[in-house]
N, C-alpha and C positions, 0 to 999 in steps of 0.2 A: 504494500500500500504506500509506504514511504517513497519507494522508487518511482511509482507512477505519479504521485503527488509532486515530487521534485521535477519530473519530466514536464508535467503540465505547467508548473510554476515557472520554470526556466523558459518554456515556450511562450508564455504570456509576457514575461519580462522582455524577452528578445523581440517579440512583436511590438510591444509598446515603444521600445527603443527605436526600432526600425521605422515605425509609423511616425513617431515624433520627429525623427530626423528628416524623413521625407516631407512632413508637413512644414517643417521649418524651411527646408530648401524651396518648396513651392511658394511659401509666403515671401521669402526673400526675392524670388524671381518674379512673381506676379503681384505681390502685395505692396510694392513700393509706390508711394504717392508722389506724383509730380508736383511742382510748385503751383501749377494751375489748379490741380485738385485741392491742394491745401487752401488756396485763396478762396475757391468756391465753397468749401465746407466751413471756413472760419473767416468770414468777411470782416467782422469787427476787430478781431485780434490782428489780422493782417494790416488793417488800416492803422491801428495804433502803432505797430512796429514801423510802418512806412513813415509816419509823422515823426517818430522819435529818431529814425535814421536820418531824416532830412535835417533835424535840429543838430544832430551830432556832426554832420558834415561841415557845419559852419563853426564848429568849435575845434580848438587844438586837441591833439591826441591826449595830452596830459590832463585835460580837464573834463574829458568825456565821462570817466568813471564817476567823478563827483556829481556831474549833471544828472546821470542816470539814478544815482542814489537819492538826490534831492527830489527828483521827479517821482520816484517810487514812494518816498515818504509823504509828499504833499498829496498825491493822488490815491494813496493807500492801495497800491497794486504791487504784485510781485514782479518787479522788473530788475534785471541785473545784466551786467556786462561780464561775460565769461571768457576765459582763455581757452584756446582749442584743446589743450590737454585735459580739460575738465569734461570733455565730451568723448564718448566711446563710439566706435564704428567708423571704419575707413570710408565707406560710401557716404555716410552722413557728413563727415568732415570735407570730403571732396565737393559735395553739393554746397555746403556753407561757404567754402573757399571761393566759389564762383558767384557768391551773392544770392544763392537760392534759399528757399525755406525748407524747414524740416520740423517734424514733431517727435517728441520724446515723452513717453508715458511713465508714470510712477505707480507703485502698488496701491496707493491710497485713492486712486482715481483722478489725480491731478495730471495735467498735461503741460509740457513746456513747448512753446512755439519758438523756434530758433531762426534768427536771420543773420546771415554772415555779412560783416562789414568789409567790403573789398579793399578799401583804402586803409583799413586799420588792422586787419588780421584777426581781430577778436569777434566774438559772437554776442549779439543782442538777444537776450532770453526773456520771454514773458510767460509766467506760469498762471494757469487758470484752471478752474474746475469744470470738467465735462459733465453736463447734465444729460441723464438718460442716454448713455451711449448705445448706438445701434450697430449691430453686426452687419457687415457687408455680405452680399451674396456669396462672395468668395470664401469668407470665413465660415459661413454656414455649410458650404460645400465641402470645405476641408474637414470640418468637424464630423460631418456625416460619413465622409470617406474614412476618417480615423476610426470611428466605432464600427463601421462596416468591415474594415480590415480585421479588427479584433474578433468580431463575430465569425468571419470566414475562417480564421485560423482555429478558433475553438470548435467550429463545426467540422473542420477537416480532421481534427484530433478525436472528436467524440463519435463521428459517424462509423469508423471501423469498430469502435467499442460497442456501439449499439447493434451493429450487424452481427458481431460475434455472440453477443448476449442473446440475440434473437435466435441464432442457430442453436445455441446451447439450450435455450428454452424449448425449441421444437424437438430436439433430440431427447431431452428429459421427459417431455410430454409423451412422445412415442414409447419411451422406455416404461413410463408409468402405465401405458395401455397394453402392457405385457408383450411388447416387441423388444425382446431381450438383447437386441443389437444396438449399441450406442455408437452412432456414426456421425457425430458432430465434426465438421471440417473446420478446425481451428488451427491456424498456422502458429508455429513456435514464436513468431514475433508479436503475436497478439497479447494484449494486457490480460486477457482471461485464459491464456493457455494453461497456466498451472491449475486453474479451477477446472478446465475441461479434462486435464489429465487425471485430476482427483475423481471426477465423475466417471471417467472411463475405467479407472481401477475399481471404483465402487461397483459399477455395472458388471465388470468381469467377475468380481467377487460374488455378487448376488447370483449371477448366472451359474457360477460354480456351485454355490450352496444349493440352488434349486435342483441342479442335476444330481448333486450328492444326495439330497433328500429324496428325490425320485428313486434313485438306486436303492437307498436305504429302505424305503417303503416297499419296493418290490421284493427286496431280499428278506425283509422281516416277514412279509406275508408268506413267502415260500419256505423259509427256514423254520418258522414256528409251526406252520401247518403240518409239515411232515412228522415231526416228533409227537405232536398232539394226536395225530391220527394213530400213530403206533401206540401211544399211551392208552387211548380209548380202546384199541383192540386188546391190549394186555389186560385192561380192567375187565372187559367182557369175558375174556378167557379165564381170568382169576375167579370169577363168580361161579364158573362151572367146575372148578377143580376141587376135589375132595381130599387129596393127600397134601401134607405140609410141604413136601419137596417141590411139588408142582407149583404151589402158591408162592414159595420162596423164589422159584425161577422167574415167575411173572413179575414179582416185586423187584427183583434185580434188573429185569429189562426196563421196568418203569423208572427205576433209579438211574439207569444209564441214559434214558431219554431226558430225564430232568437235568443231569449233568451237562448233556449236550445243549439243552436250552439255556442253562445258566452260563455256559461258556460263550454261547452266541450273544446273549444279552450283555455280558461283561465286555466282550470285544466291541459290540456296537456302541455301548456307552463310552468306552475308552476313545473310540474314534470320534464320537460326537463331542467329547470334551476337547479333543485336539483340534476340532474344526472351529471352535470358538475363537474369535479374534482377540479376546481380552486376556488370553493365557500369556503369562510372562515367562521369559527365559531366566533361569537362575544361573547366571554366567559366573564361572570361577575357573581357576587353573587346577588341572588334575594330572596325576601321574599315570599315563596310559601304559607304562611298562608293568604296572601292577593291576590296573582295572581290567584291561582287555583280556589278559590270560585268565583272570579270575572268572569273568563272564563266560569265556569260552569253555573253561573247565566245568562250570555249572551246567551249561547246555550239554556237554559231552556225557555227563552222568546219566542224562535221560535219553540219550541217543542209542541206537543199536550198536552193539559192541563191534560189529564188523566195520564200522566207519572209523577212519583215521582223521581226526579233526586237529589240524595244526594251527598254531598262532605265532606269527612273527611280527614283533614290534620294534621299531627303530629305537636304539638305545638313547637317543637324544629326546625322546618324547616323554619327558618328565614334567613339563609344564604346558599342557595343552588347554587352551581356553575353549570352553563349551559348557552346555548344560549336561552334566554327567548322567543324570537320570534318563534324559531323552536319548542320548547317544547309546546308552545301554539298551534301551528299547529298540533302537535301530539295529544294533548288532544281534540281539536275540531274534528279532523278526527275520533278519537275513539268514541267520543260522538255521532257524526252524524251516525256512523256505528251502534252504540248501539240503537239509536232512531229508526232505520229502523226495528229492530227485537224485541225490548223489548215489553213486554205486559203491565207491570205496573211500574216496578222499574228499575232504573239505579243508580249505586253507584260508585263514584270516591274516591279512597284512595291514600294517599301518606305517605310513612314512610321512615325514615333513618335507615337502617338495621345495625346490630351489626358488620357486616364485612365491613362496609364502603360503601356499595352500596345504591344508591337512588332507591326507588321502586315506580312507578306510575302505578296504576291498575284501569281498568274500567270493572265493572261487569254489566250484565243484566240478566233478567229472561226470555229471548226469547228461541227459539228452540235450540240454541247452534250450534256449528260447528262440523261436523263429523270428527273423528280423522284422516281419510285419507286425508282431505282437509286442515288440520291445518298448513301445510307448504306452500301449493300452494296458500293459500289465500293472502299471502304477495307479490305475483307476480304482475307485472304491467298489467293492463287491464284484470285482472282475476275477474270474477263475478260468485259467486255461484248461483245455480239454486234456484229461489224463489218459495215458495209454491203456490203463486198466479199466477205464470207464468209471472208477470210483470217485466220490467227492472228497476232497481234502481241504480243510480249512473253510474260511468264510470270505476270502478275497479282500481282507482288510489290512493284512500285515504290510504289504508294499505300499498301500495308500498312506498308512501311518508313517512309513519311512519317508515318502515324498514330502509330507507335510512338515516333518521335523527338519528335513533338509532345507526347505524353503525358509523356515524360521531362522536357521543358522546362516542364511544368505549364500547357500551353496547349491550344488547340482548333484543329481544322482542319475546314473546311466547303467544300462545293461549291455554287455557285449559278449563275444566269444572268449571263453577262458582258455588259457594254455593247457589246462587239465582236460579240455575237451567239452566241458559243459558251459554253464553260464557264469559270467563274472559281473557282480554288482559292485560299483565303485561310488562312494559318497565322498565328495570334495567340498570343503568349506574354507573360507579365508580366515586367517588368524586375526586380521584387522577388524573384522566384524565384532569381535568380542573383547577387544582390548580396553573398552571404556569401563567395564566393571560389572557390577552384580546384576540387579534385576532389570533386564532390558525388555520393554514391551515389544511384542511382535505383531501388533495390529497393522502396522504400516508395511510389513513384509509379506503379507498374505495376498494372493490373488493378483 
């Protein structure tokens, strides 16, 4: 706001200065009065000066000042004999030197009529009060041009602003009518460009939330309906069972469905919490040479014994800036995802790159991910087709990974691993977290 105010202020000041200069030049060129005009507009004053000049010609030069002073005292008029250096203006002095007339105004409304004495070199001055001065047509024209120029400059500055605000209004109106594409054409040089960018980020965020909620609604309706149907079937079967062992079997099946429902609801709530823009990052420095091996070992204990899960951390990674809880969540999700597909080997690596980026990668020797699905796999509730046809997970793990990555100002990508399977790499800049502890992430989402 201060920048735009300063621009407008300087523009107005420059316009006033330019117009004032131009007006002064025009007045000097076209507003000078000739001796004939002065005589026509001031007949009585001109006559008085002519009479006094005639009297002074008959007197010696030494006695003229005394004569003018006595005449002014007796007649009670402002009459004086001035030296040329008391008068400013080269053109005025040249006119007086040739015996012409000139006018000189004061701030209090009084006007001096000047008459040059050719044989004397001095100037006869008569001061009088101008009653009800009238502006000449030229003065009115110059004043109108003066204010018209200011209005034109202001209009030329405000018109693009009004145009861009109108475009912004039309785009937001369309967006409010459920047209989720924000297409305001605002140039970077516009005063409202930052506002348009903020609206565009907001629109993209809203569109993302709507898509996420649609996916969540579809997933919830599907994931909950299946175990509920199984539970209803088990309950009906339990009613017909007469032996305790059969009843216990049905109860165990119901308990399994309940655990599945609870796991799904917990995952969905975790994702919903991470979708909220007001979540804050708890930024601190952590020793990854201890944290990453500990997390990897924790996951390894619950993995099949046939899998070899390795962890390689650069020795210099003792002060890594991040939210440790969220980074642990990312690593666990990537490891759980790798465990589902890996055949024999999973490898976790962390390095501090030369360009200041942190790099956390998880490789496996599974079938990998087709190139066409490498972007889609990070969507919420997206599950790729399994070779066995069985359902694994809920499609939220990698979506959570992507959200955490965005909050850390980094990127996540999947590619072909040197082990033969998929390689997930999460990179984020150290400079994003160097400011300190609780960093709000609302401005980093969407």
